[in-house]
C-alpha positions in Angstrom: 115.1 143.6 106.4 118.4 143.0 104.7 117.3 141.0 101.6 114.3 140.8 99.2 114.2 137.7 97.1 112.1 137.0 94.1 110.5 133.7 93.1 112.1 134.1 89.6 115.6 134.0 91.2 114.8 131.8 94.2 117.4 129.2 93.5 120.1 131.9 93.4 118.5 133.9 96.3 118.5 130.8 98.5 122.2 130.5 98.0 122.7 134.2 98.9 120.6 133.7 102.1 122.6 130.6 103.0 125.8 132.5 102.7 124.5 135.7 104.5 123.2 133.8 107.5 125.3 130.6 107.6 122.3 128.3 107.4 121.9 125.0 105.6 118.7 125.0 103.7 118.1 123.2 100.4 115.2 124.2 98.1 114.5 123.4 94.5 111.9 125.5 92.6 110.2 124.7 89.4 109.4 126.9 86.3 108.4 130.5 86.9 106.8 133.3 85.0 110.0 134.7 83.6 111.2 131.3 82.3 107.9 130.4 80.7 107.5 131.2 77.1 104.3 133.2 77.8 103.7 136.9 78.2 103.9 137.4 82.0 100.6 139.3 82.3 98.8 136.6 80.3 100.2 133.9 82.6 99.2 135.9 85.7 95.7 136.4 84.4 95.3 132.7 83.7 96.5 131.8 87.1 94.2 134.3 88.8 91.2 133.1 86.8 91.9 129.5 87.9 91.4 130.6 91.5 88.1 132.2 90.7 89.0 135.8 90.0 87.2 137.6 87.1 88.8 140.1 84.9 87.4 143.0 86.9 89.0 141.7 90.1 92.3 141.0 88.3 92.4 144.5 86.9 91.7 145.9 90.4 94.6 143.9 91.9 96.9 145.1 89.2 96.0 148.7 89.9 96.3 148.3 93.7 99.8 146.7 93.3 101.0 148.6 90.3 103.7 150.4 92.2 104.9 147.1 93.7 105.1 145.6 90.2 107.2 148.5 89.0 109.4 148.6 92.1 110.1 144.9 92.0 110.4 144.8 88.2 107.4 142.6 87.5 
């Protein structure tokens, strides 16, 4: 793998991928967690609860993926 993109930078990352691989793709992405005026963890909790996860499940997912969040700066 030669590139890891993030949703928060997807518009820019798509441009990087277009240049790296000489492909013509066009995507437009809407608001994201980092551009919202809400604490990221609060927004994540709200989104997870909307799909039926309770606070115990949310806490477990955060623990399981803690290293990923740190590594990918979430």
